[in-house]
Structures are given as structure tokens and as C-alpha cells.
N, C-alpha and C positions, 0 to 999 in steps of 0.2 A: 252272376251281374254286376259282379266288379265289384273296387271299392264305391263306399258312397261316397256323393258331393255332400258337400253344404247345404242342407234345409231349411226351409223357415218351421220351425213348430213351434204348434199352434194349443195355448192352452187351452180345453173346455171345461175343465173340473167343476159341474156344480154343486153347491152342498147349501145342507140347512143352514140355517141359523146357529151357531157355536152357542152352546147350553153357557148360559153362564154361570151354573152352580160350579160345573167341570171344567170350562175351560176344553170341552172337545170341537171338533167338528165332525159330521157324520156322512155317508155320503152315498144315505138311503135316495135322497131323490133323483141319484146318473142313473140314465137312461141304458141300459147296456147295450143298445142300437138303434142307429138311425138307418131309413134304408131313405135310396134316391137312383135315380139313373132308370134309362129305358132298358130291360134287358131286351135281346132279339125271339123274336118267336120261335121254335125249333120246328124242324120238318113235321113233326106227329100233329102242329098244333096246339101244344101247350105252351106254356109263359114261365122259364124256367127263373129261379128266385134264390136270391143269396138272402139266407135269416140266422141268426143266433139264438145260443140257447146257453143258459149262466150269466157271469159277470167279467168281465176284463181287468183282471188283476195281477202287477207283480208281487201278491202276497202267495208262498202256496196256499192251495186250496181246492174247490170244485172245478170241471175245465170250464172253459168259455169256447163251448161247438159253435167253430160255424158253419152253417151246414148250405151243400146246391139244394135245393130241392128242385123238380119238374123235368128233372134232366134226364137228356135221349137214354135210352137203355143201356150196357154193358159197350160204353164208350169212353177212353181214356181221359182226362181232364186233367184242372190244375187251378188252385184258388194263388190268383197274385194278387199283392198288400204294398199300399205304399204310402206315403206320408202326404198327399196332396189330391187332389180331385183335379177331372177334368171331364166334359161329355163332348168325344168326338168319333164322329167314323172310324169304327171297326170291322173288317170285313159282314158289312151287311150290317151289324149291330152297333154299340155305341160302346167306346172305352167308358171308362168310370175311373178308372186311377189313371194319375200321373205319373214319370217317373221323377224320383229312382224307383222301382218296381224291382219287388222279389217276390218269388215264386215257391211254393208247398214242392213236395214231390209229384208225381203222378200218377195219379192213382185208378183204378177202375168204378165205373158211375155203378154196378151191378144192378138188380132190378131183375124184367122178365129177361129170361134165357133166349137166344137168338133173336128172330124177326117173327112178326112186325116189326120195326121201331116203335115203339112209344114213350112213353114220358115216366117212368119209374125207376129211372136211376136216382140215385144221390151221392151226393159226396161230404164228409166230416171231418173238419180238421179241428183239435186242441191246439184255440190258439194262447192258448195261459203256459201250454207246458214249453209252447215257443220260449213263451216270454221271459219265463222262469231260469230256462235252460241256459240265458245269457247269448245263446249260438249267436240272435240278429244283438249286436248293439246298440242299433238308433231305436229301439224298443225298449222304452223305460217312461216311467211314471208319468202321467200330466199330454203323454201327445195325444192326437188325432190320427188314425190309423183306419183307412179308407180296403177298402177288400172286394174282390170280383171274381167268377167262376169264368174260368173260359175250359170248354169241351169241343172236341169233334161232336161232328153231326154230320155222319152220311147223307142222309137226307135234302139236308138245303145247298145252294146251290154252288160255294164256297168249302162246306163242309166244316164250318164252323157253328158253337154256335157261345154266346155269352149270358148272364144272368143280370138282373139288375145289380146295386151292390149297396155295402153298407157302409158307415161311419161309427168310429166307437173309442171310448177317452181309455187309455190305461191308465187305471186307477193306483193307488201305492200299496 
């Protein structure tokens, strides 16, 4: 996706009141993610969604898995993410993440083997592993990230499916 150009960085870290005795700030009330945007209903009739499990942090620890749920079975797809949001028409659905865009490797959704098409496919991507690897230098503590899934939907008129999206903040 080329060289990133200058972007506006949003700082949305929310914290509890400082502990007066220790002078420490905690991040206990930071929500792991917030869903937004409208998904495109998949050809089998399900509503694909993007959710997350865990806590997004630049500090080594447990994974922050971003999940694509209710995805058409056995279809190739990916997650794309960026530093700003949009809500624009996109192949009969809505594109929820704006440029500059970054993408994960293409993977298969799995689920029920063969046909008929159903909604048993899923995607999982550990965002913490990417952040902690340093492979994408724009992913630093304090920025807001937006993420959405795109996948093949052979039963749809244009053979494209998109989920809703999530937003989250990278904690230190």
C-alpha cells in the first residue's frame, strides 16, 4: 500500500483519575473496541460483523484478536485498517475505513466445507502481534485505529462482502 503520507492522529485514551498516593494513571476503563458502520448482508442472509477479544497494547502480552464473524464459508478475505473513518458506498455495502489503508494477508474463512453457502466462516487477526513487531511504524500508542473485513461472496451480485467496522485505541 505504499509509503504512508501525513495523517491526523487522534488521541482518545481515556483513563481513571490519578491515584493521589502513587501518582499513577490506570487504563482500566479503556474500552477494547467500539463497533460502527453498516455491514453488507451476505448472500446467505447473515449479517457479518467485526468484533475483538482482548486489549490493544504496544506492551507484550496477550493477543488482541480482531474477529470477522458470520462470514460466508470457505471464502478468501482480509482485514483492512487505517487511521481515519468514512462511510461511503462500496460494492453494494459501506466502506468504513478511509485512506491511507493497510491490509492483512489474505486468508480463508473456513467453516462448513463446500456448498451450500452459509455463514459459518470466521477470520482472526492478532493486532497486538503486528503492533509489537514494529512492521507498521504508524501503529503507536495513543492513536485510534479503524478496522473492517472484506471477503469474497460468490452468491452476491458483485461477489463482494463487507462487515461492519470497529475502532480502538492503542494503549501503551
